[in-house]
C-alpha positions, 0 to 999 in steps of 0.5 A: 421637292416637285411642286404641282401646277395647282399647288403653285396656283393655289399658293397664289391664291391665298397670297402665300406664293414666293415670286421672283424675276429671273435674275432674282433666282439666278442670284439666290441660286448662286447663293444657296444653290439650286435645291435650296432655290427651287424649295424656296420658290414657286415662280420665276418671272421673265421678261424681254423688250425688243423689236418683234416684226411679226406683230399685228392686231385684228380690228372690228370698226362696227357697221356704219349707218349705210352698210359697207363692205370695207375692201380698200382700207388705211389708217393714217394712210396705212394699208390693212387687210380689206379680205375680211369680213365687211369691217373687219381688219388685220393691221400689219406692224411692218406695213408702211405708209402710202405718203410717208414711207418708212417714216410712219407705219402700221406700229406707230398707228398701234402706238397711236392707239394705244395712246388714245389717239384720233387715227384716220380711217378711209375705206373702199367698198363694191356696191352690193344689195347687202353692201350699198355704200362705196366709200367711208372716210372719218376719225376714231380712237381706240374706244370707238372699236369693238374689238381691237387684239394683238395676234402676233404671229412670231414674238419673244424670239429663243436666242437670236443671231449677233450680227457683224459686217465684214464688207467695206461698205456700212449694211441697214438691217432688222438689227439696225446698222452694222458698221464696215470691217466689223465696226461694231456687233449687234444682239438682241436678247434679254439673255438671263431674263428671256422668257424661253431661254428660261424654258429652253425645252418647252416644258412649261411654255405652250399653248394656252400659257398666260402672259403678258403682251405689251402690258396687256394680260394674253396668252400663247395662241400657237407655236410662233411661225419659224419656231425652230426646235432643231437648233443646235444647243449648248451642255445646258439644252439652250439653243445658241442662236435663233430657235424657238418662237411664239405666238400671241394674243391679247387685249389691245385695248388693255395695252400700255404705251411704256411696253409698246413702241413703233421704231423706223430701222434706217434703210430696213423698215418698220418694226414694233417694239413688244414688252413680253413676259411669261411666268414660270412655275419652279416645278421641279430640281430640273427647271430650277437648273436652267432657271439659275442660268445667269448671262455668264451661262447663255451664249449667242452665235455672231455671223457675218451679214455681209455675205448676202445668203440664207447661210451667213457664215458663222465668226464667232460665239460669246456669252452674253455676258461678254457681249453687254461688256461693250466688246469681244474679240473676233479673229484677233480685232476688237469689236464693239458691241451694242444691244437692240432690245432693252435690258431696263424694260425687261426687268420692268416687265418681269417685276410688273408680272411679279407684282401682278401675282403677288398683288392681283392674285395672277394666277399660272395656266398649264399648257393645253398643248406643248410646243414642238420639243428639241428634236422636231424638225424645223421650218424648211426654207423656199427653194428658189429654183431659177427655172426658165419659163421653157424648163417650168413648162416643160 
């Protein structure tokens, strides 16, 4: 019953495609069997909405009447890169305000731009014959920008660590606050709806894949930073911890406020909640087997973040069904659980992507190149040699 990309896109174009969210497909497969579900359904939509620190935007301001090469740039007091062409910049989501610190950062500027708010632009430049102006201060909105687009180097992590804290001190982390003595466990994944968990070996998600980025149509541009296809996997081939990632690109001017939110994590810093959704074609029964997995079938590994090391100790493995129940048991202790990512938003993204396909004829795109597959070596850690100056020079 194998289908081709062309057959599925033809059905979409003619308005005959059957599209379901990953949750709906899993329910159908449980009721009728995977074989029947694979035959009936053409596309499964996915979604996730959680903190994705490696997020940012490229912008072009256009030239001033007297040209300037912008070198030191701030947007609402948040530094942006001046190391590009004269009036281009990149603003990272985790960049912090010079005056407001963790309270306001790059993600907040992006959020304000999407909302149509005015942004204060201040820039200094070095005077040259081409660029005689040395300073500019003005206000801009997203409509004043020639181009503004997301380029997010690492989004949509394929599974993620669950964090606990065994120490007697409260820890503030990128997963939020971890209470002492394993007072809580924090997870961060949409589980059954998560894009890369529905295509764990990257058969359909690769460079050129069309996707939903913060409410705008976008593309997978490359493998994400820290992409780790060699991570441990379960019997379904699904990783039980952080594994694949994707870099995505999309038009910021088409983004929607409901699918992007700035956040400030106490004691950690600024991050961006980004909505990512990817449509997955139901090409065959093998792919359908993974699409049919539920939160009861997908697991995540719990690590002790009280140990300040890259190789934190593993203290358990639990399904997302167990994590979403509100409590798990670790070494005889009942530990409360809580999720950082939003399941209601993930469902909204999967359903909006479904609407795009059914009502707007949004076609799928076959990757022009696959992501590094399972078995490919993962990223290597930075080696801290700790040599003294004399040893370095020896």
